[in-house]
C-alpha positions in Angstrom: 9.0 50.2 149.8 8.3 49.7 146.1 7.0 46.3 145.1 7.5 44.5 141.8 6.6 41.3 140.1 8.5 39.5 137.4 7.9 36.4 135.2 11.1 34.4 134.8 12.3 31.5 132.6 15.6 29.9 133.5 17.4 27.7 130.9 20.2 25.2 131.1 20.5 22.1 133.3 17.8 23.2 135.7 15.5 20.2 135.9 16.4 17.2 138.0 18.7 19.2 140.2 16.2 20.4 142.9 16.0 23.9 141.3 12.4 24.3 142.3 12.9 23.3 145.9 16.0 25.6 146.3 14.1 28.4 144.6 11.3 28.0 147.1 13.8 28.1 150.0 15.5 31.2 148.7 12.1 32.9 148.1 11.2 32.2 151.8 14.6 33.6 152.8 14.0 36.9 150.9 10.2 37.1 151.7 9.2 36.7 148.0 5.9 35.3 147.1 4.8 33.5 143.9 5.5 30.1 142.4 8.0 28.0 140.4 7.5 25.0 138.1 9.2 22.9 135.5 8.3 23.5 131.8 8.1 20.6 129.3 10.9 22.2 127.2 13.4 21.8 130.0 13.3 25.3 131.4 12.1 26.4 134.9 9.4 29.0 135.0 8.6 31.2 138.0 6.8 34.3 139.1 8.4 36.4 141.9 6.5 39.1 143.8 7.8 41.2 146.6 9.9 44.3 147.3 12.2 45.4 144.5 15.3 44.5 146.5 14.0 41.0 147.4 12.9 40.2 143.9 16.2 41.4 142.5 18.1 39.3 144.9 16.1 36.2 144.0 16.7 36.8 140.3 20.4 37.2 140.9 20.3 33.8 142.8 18.5 32.2 139.8 21.4 33.2 137.5 23.5 30.6 139.2 20.9 28.4 141.0 21.8 25.5 143.3 25.3 23.9 143.0 24.2 21.0 140.8 22.5 23.4 138.2 24.1 24.9 135.2 22.2 28.0 134.2 22.8 29.1 130.6 20.3 31.9 130.4 17.5 33.8 132.1 14.5 35.6 130.6 12.8 38.2 132.7 9.6 40.1 132.0 8.0 42.7 134.4 4.3 42.0 135.3 1.5 43.8 136.9 1.2 43.0 140.6 -1.0 40.1 141.7 -1.8 38.9 145.2 0.2 35.8 146.2 0.3 34.2 149.6 3.5 32.2 150.2 5.6 30.6 147.5 4.5 27.4 145.8 6.2 24.7 143.9 3.8 23.8 141.1 3.7 20.5 139.3 
């Protein structure tokens, strides 16, 4: 299985709606490693690392997010692979 890693910024109403906690839950569900955090400009930033299929599924989930979120955009950049163990919510 091919692996991939992406750096993601999610825009919209994505802070104060448990976006990070739900992203962590979805990452665990798909077996994706990495991290997620809020950014001062109101976006959510994340790094997803895993199989191509799992990372793609998590990115698709981020395009809508949890029910209380309103995602207006997503920026995605491929990255070189790093070693992550688990999926962290960063503060």
